[in-house]
C-alpha positions, 0 to 999 in steps of 0.5 A, a space after each residue: 501499479 493499480 492500473 496494471 491490476 485492474 487490467 490484469 483483473 479484468 483480463 482474468 476474472 471479466 466481469 469482477 465475478 469470482 475475484 479472489 480476496 487477495 486482490 481486494 487486499 492488494 488494492 486495499 493496501 496500495 491506495 493508503 500506503 501510496 496516501 502515506 509515501 506522499 504525507 512521508 515526502 511532505 514530513 521529510 521536506 519540512 523537517 529540513 529546518 534544524 529545529 523541526 521535529 516532524 522527521 520523527 513521524 517519518 520512521 513510524 509512517 514508513 514501518 506502519 506502511 511496511 507492515 501493511 505491505 508485508 500483509 498484502 504480500 502475505 495475502 498475495 502469495 500464500 493465498 491463505 483461504 483459497 
């Protein structure tokens, strides 16, 4: 996703001049979002044990990711301030 976004950004705005702000919002959400997905997968893997309480964190991390994606979605579709 990020590679394609950089390719389109370079095609539409060569040299990185006058790029829209919503592009930066998308990049700011996608990088930590990928890290959160990796952390959630690892926590879900460790929660296979019946005595493990790690699985409680996975829905909270998913909610944080969902909120970040909602902000990015709004910034990319509504383009506030444009």
